Steps between C-alpha positions, in 0.01 A plus 500: 500500500716526812520221756575451868649181644558461873544223750173469692683539831622849411304700757545830312362361172155662522651842569749459212208412271305808616790723403553328166129523419498870579753549220323260262156658543646845433682388184294443184575176316623302800322200646594290803510127573604311814722190459574447871560148627411310818751216520878479475599538137817382328676771299781339304578348158299184576189687614211583266510845339361784712120509517492844337682387183306628201237661725664822618718775354679576829513360853529619860664222703485458878675183602844421634740214444461155648816381675568236232458736204793718384420851382621441142272197455198691631585796276517276194161354595350852529645594160328199341181701549628725221390837646652780713472446874548700819556344844360628829728281714817651644667185641628378167606713208616409154664744256238419236200550731404856604386540861252738662477417870478626856811684619585281797787723610240775539274255689786430743558871547129565561482221761817598686407867511152414625638301793753773579220759512320265740801525732637143474865419574499123438422350159473168319454413133327175399530371142487157340751262345258468207636832373839512326762533781674785316173689467408432863841623618441820304170552684670452835768756408244755381312474828820525706624804304199700616551385859867599486414843362285553810769361734316174570657156518461259207190284505505143621440278197312177442386332179206260518567152364181505291282742305182545707159538338305607807306174525443263792731240345785741570452481878705183551780650295484815710545299820809339349673835445714475814739771386215753470371398844845552650539840335161622628558365850853634546491833314479813715151645529308681373603348166399630156477221240472565127416218261531478125126443454178473698497118514836513677360764736220255581762233575675733747170581673418128525839431652452784750170345605674163547762668720257713699648827366262797477453661155564793469607579858802266505535425127369737232459330161491673161444317172514610136250498215178581688358168385150386605650279773609816684136592566382146583719415798494567871683720556449674167834558329665833431658499156707705256249544219669446165380690194389183320244678281768741381732207427230341283424828324864579425570145385213515252616840378850362441363188331295715265814688397687173442211372286539816290868423445668704773839385626514288813611709805836420655390546860193385697235756586457485878192649668516639856241389760207716602576496873417311820143395578480481880302227669506312829835322458704820542267744669345438842268794453360334187447183699317693771277683251636847582372832370795547264442166327131570446575853383765387251271228361218755457736747331637238259147404397358849466780759458447522124130575553587847629467434874634739764640434846158588640357196320762278666414650839128434448570142386709423810286707740814646652617853581703667225776592747521139623522365145774748411698403807464126432623550142795710615597241763458195276576613145683831543257696281143630502180342362493776237847398385389138476207604277735699274745209484233253388367744239845573360580129479180452298584797276852371431363160406237646263752733335749217448256236372219681318444768239239684703516879500668669796164645600338156502793356698460776759127426526550123538768557765262712709630849422211738436718792389732445201732787592540363851569154357769636267667694781487213750622245246794718396592574862506129591660351187708787364318481165168629364258215417552515122880475530470217754283305251746565218786365710311195624359399161824519303 
């Protein structure tokens, strides 16, 4: 029996569980149980033993430290559970607790490079004081390093005084963030703002509304995580989509090895993000319902079904030449290239996370000819599919 224990407010929890379950269901002899909790929970010597004590043989943990709880005390509480454990949380690490988590340096790089491709020259980074100041400073530096490499000035920085949850009760707190209001008012425009997660992106958009600043024309806002809140706001929020399912899968794979007696790894396993999901908060054309947005959405839904550019043209009821020109102007590549990109992303994911044959992977990714799939995959990744799988599944 393997268990999962997360704080209920962890917005990525369901995607972590999906990844963990993918490993469990493919591994004979493993079963899964959820020990997640809703309320604040004490984790020290005076607290009751962990809820999984005597009920699980290994645990995936997804909660951080409370401000009043030192890492050693929390670690001793976890060890009272008596089983190997792996953490999915990057903002506190303990030498006795292995970590599999999102590579936030790669997230910063993805965000900065996205804004640079969009042509921005003025940047801001919004975090929160709820994150360890040393960790937060590291995020700021990672973002600024990418800007410097592209000859851009360092980002203006602001850390929210609270950890937002994207609920109405946060609105009064948002209005009290005078430093954020001053930054948004006084910064040169157009301004590109990156936030550590999507709830913070929502805060920035709310503040822009309070100040009468247009999103994305004056202030473009990019979050991280691609949480449900990003699709439920107006404007909808662009976001760096983290590979949460892969994090869950790799954490469960590591936990299984630890349960079999393998040595604890010395370094965390950090998983790069999947890329930027564009929505209204960074892209005016998305807000206006342009042809490129509708074409990209159609391609992402149907590329792996074997569609061709002609199918996209019929769906949009637009001339092929016009569609090609819009793609070249907006994205810098053709609709055909976008179809290949989506298919190859799907193929890489299937090769890395499943044991399906190469032929079946090609079919599920929308390639009707295996030889063409092998040639295209090798051209784009530098490896044939079988070698790519061998490298990724080590």
